[in-house]
Every structure is written in C-alpha cells, then in structure tokens.
N, C-alpha and C positions, 0 to 999 in steps of 0.2 A: 032756555036753558043754557048755563054756562058750558064753556069748553071743559072745565073739570067735572062738572057732573055728567054730561055727555061720553067723555072718556072713562070714567066710572062705571056708567051704565053699559058701556061697550064691553069693558073688562068683565062685568058681572056675566054678561051675556057668553063671552068666549069661554068664561070659568064653568058656566053652566053646561055649555056644549062640550067642554073637556071632561066635566064630571060624568056627563051621560055617555059620551064616548067610552071612557073607562069602564062605566059600569056595562055597556053593550060587549065591549071586546072581553071583559071578564065575564059576562055570563054565556057569550059564546065557547069561550076556552073551557068552561065549567061543562056546559051542555055537551060539547063536542071533544070532552077531554079523551074516550075511547079512540077516535079517529085520530086525534092529534098524535095521541101515544103510538098507535099502529104505525103512523107516517114516520116515525121518529124512530121507533124501533126496526122497522125495515130498510131504513136508511143506514142506522149502526150496524147491522148485521149483515148488510150487502157489503158494506165497506171493510167488515173484519173478516170476510171470507173471498172477497173479490169476485163474486157472482151476485146476481140477483136474488134475493130472498123477498119472498111474498109471504102477507100472513092473511089470513081469512078474518078473523075478528079478534079484537082485545076489548076485554070488560073489566074495567075498574070498579071494584066494589070497595069505596071508602069507609063504609061503616065496618065491613067485617076485614080491612087490611088485605085484601086479596086481588090479584090479578088473575083473570082467566083467558089463556091464548089457545086459539084452535087454528089448524089448518095452516100449519108452517110448511113452504116448500123451498127449498134449495136448489136452485137452478145447476144443472150440470155446468162444467168449464167447456169453453171451445173445444171442437174435436171429438166429442162423445155423443153417441147416437139419442140417449133417453131425454126428455125435457128437465128431468130432475134427478140430481143425485141422492137427495134426502127430502122425505116429508115426514112430519109429525103432527099426528092427530089431535094432542092436547098437551098443554102446559099449565101448570098449577102453581102460582108462585103466592107465598105467604110474606108479608113485610111485617116488620117490628112498628115502624111507622114511615109515613108519607110526607112528614113535614120538616124532615133534616136532610141535612148533606154532609156526610154519604147517606144515601137510602139504605137501611140493611134489611136484605132478603133472610128470613130465619131458614125457609128451604125453599126449592125450586124443584118440584117433581115433573118428568116427562114420561109421557107413554103414548104408545101408538105409533113407533119409529119405524119407518120401513127404508132401507139403505139399498141404493140400487147400484152396485158394484159393476164396474166396467173398468176391464185393462186393454191397453193396445201398446203399441210400440212406445210412444211417450210415456207410459206407467199407468197408473190406476188413477180413477178420475177422483177419488177421495185422496190421494197423494197431493195433487194440486191445492185441494182445500186445505189440507194438513198444514203444508207449508205456508200457505197465505196465511193461516191463523196464527202458525207460529211466529212470523215475521213480523204481523200487528201486534201479539202479545208481547214482543220484545221492544218494539219502538212506541209502544201505547198508540193512543190516537194523534201524534203529532203531526201525522200528515192527513188527518180527517179534513175532508171537503166542507164539513158542518162546521169548522174549528171556532166559526164567529158568532155561531148561535149560541142562545143563553142555555139551552139544555144540553150541548156538547161538553159543559163545565160539570154536569152533574157527576157525582162519584157513587159508586155503589159496594156495598158488601155482601158477598153469598155466604152465609155459615155452611149450608149444606146444599149440595145439588145431587139428583138421583135420575137416572135414566133407566127405567126397567122394560122389559118385553120387547128389545129392537129385534129386529128382522135383517138378516143380510141376504140380499137377491141379487146373485151373479148372473149378470146377462151375458157378457162378453169375455172372454180370456184369452190368452196368448195360447192355450193348448186345447186340441182338437180332441173329440170324444171323451171330454170330462165330465162327469156328474155335476150338473150346475143346481141341484136341488138348495133352496134354502136353508141358511142355517141359523141358529138363535145366538144373539150375542149376550155375553155374562152381563150383568148388570153391572152399572158403573157408577161409583160413587165418589164424589169430590169434598173436600171441605177447606173452609178458610180462603176462598176467594177475595183477596183485598185486603183482608183483615190487618196482615203485617203493615201494608200502605196506608193505612185508616182510609181505604176507599180508593177504588181504582176507577177512571172513566168508562161510561157503559160499554163503548167499541172495545176497549181493552180486556173487560171482563167477559165478554161475548167470545173474544178470541182464545182469551186462555182457557175456557172451558171447553170450547169447540176443537183447540188444539189436542188436549187430553182425550175427548169423546173420540175423534177421528184415529188418534193413535190407537185406541182400542179395537175401533173398526178395524183398521188394517192389520193388528195382530190376531183377530179372530177370521180375517180373509186370508191370511197366511198359514194359519192351523189348518183351514178347510182345505189348503190346497190352490186357493185360487189366485194365488200370486205367482206361481211356479212359472218359470221363463225369464224372470226378472234378474238382474244381476244383483249381488249383495251391495254395492254402492246404491244402486236405486232403492233397494228395499230399505238401507238404514238411513237413506234421504227422506224415507217417509214414517220413520219411527218404528220400524221393524228390526229389532237386533240382532245382530251376526249371532248371539248364542242362541236364540230361539230358531234361527234358521238351522245352525248346527246340530242344535238335538232334533230337530223334525227329519233334517236328513241322515243322522244318525239311526234314527228310529226306523227310518225306510229302509236301511242298508240291514239292519238287524233283523227286520221282518224278512226281507228278501233270502238273506242266510239261513234264517229258521226255514223258510218254505223249502228251500234246497236240500237241508239237513233231512226233512220230512218227507221229501219224494224219494230221497237215497235209501232211507228206511224203509220205505213201502216199495221200494224195488227190490231190496235185500228180501224181505218177506214174499214177494211173488217167486222169487227163483227158488224157494224152499216148500214151496205148496204145489 
C-alpha cells in the first residue's frame, strides 16, 4: 500500500474517531444536561452572592420550554450561626426559546422561600448578601471565575419575576426580649431584567434579581422591628431608606404619646369616681 493510501486511510480513521468523539460528547451533554445546568447555575449564583449556593435538582423540559428547580440553599456569610440564610423549595421557569442568545424567559416563579434573618454587630446577614449582589450587578460578570467558559458568555432576558409566600424567620437580633415570631414578606414582582441591554450575563441577572429581593427582605425585617439597634448608615447601606426609618420612629413616638394621653384620661376619670 502506497504512502498516500496509508495516510488517507489513517486520516479516515482519525476522522471517524473524531466524529465518534463528537457524538459521544454531544450525547453525554444531552443526557446529562440537567446535571450540567445545575453545576453552572450553582457556580453563577455562588459568585453573584459571594457565598456557596447549592441546588437539589434541575429538570430541563425541552418539549415544554420549561425548567424546574428545587431545593435551593444559600449559605450564611461567615460569622453567622445558621448554616443557611435563605432556602427555596421550588422555582418554575418558562422560556420563549432555548436556541437563541440571549435566552428569553417569559416568567420565573419562586415559591416556598424561608429567610433566616440574623443580626449581630456586623449587621444583618441579609445585608452582606445584598451588598455583594449590588456590587456584582454593577460590575456585571467581569470578575467571573468562569469567564473563559463558553457558558459564561450566555445572556438572558427575564420578562417577569415573581416571589410569593416568603417567610422571614428572625433567629438573632441585637435587642433582648423581643418577639421573634416569623413574619410574611409581601409578594415581590420584577419586570424587564436585561431587556434594555438586549440580554445580560447570567450572573448579572441573578445579582440584579437578588439585589431587589434582598432589599425587600431587609425592608420587611425593618418594618417588623428586627433591625432595631443598627445605625442609620448601616440601614442605608443595606437598602433600608432613612425615610422608612423616620416614619417608623415617628409612629412609635406617636403611639407612645397616645398611650400617655390615654393613661392621663384614665387617671382623671379615677379621680372623680
């Protein structure tokens, strides 16, 4: 057999092996797309929030253009006692298409959220997450450790995001003898994430959404009195407006004066009885 024929035969064998490799890798990625998506989402969310984020399961339903995510756990920052700051039972995601870049999600619905609030001298654990998410949303994913990965360049648009039925569970606060009963968080709705930019990187989308969500959690914690003892600067730093603090303090002062007035009226009544 001539050298040319041997070379051609060898080239055909290499081409066949390469084609087989592509098929095998492609098949592996298709068969394991849920696990690959889960790994990517955990890395993106962890970087966006600055703490480890784990996901129980991801199911990509291509024929229905849906993604189902379950059992999300966002770890507490260092210096707080509980293992998790936030846990989420279910996230249902509806997509307009999986074959375009950016991928457009028509809606993301979050349900079964438990928020474990802790407050110490450093501030609330949710404040740490809020500041990290805010920084990531401003800088985008430029500091992403996965920048070289192909998936890191994938952009998304989220037309509507809803979080309903969240419960805020205060575990530790700066005040003693305080009622630490759980409180319900008002439903959160966001629209148009990434629409103006014609898509934003996945980590940036997560950071933008969590920045707004955590701000609402902090506002709810403040309204319930769980952030008392923190300075105005610290409250502003975590997204609680000075106006809200002023209104809350004004109401407390008003209620106190009303109580004093009622006690005075009762005292006068007793004098004439």
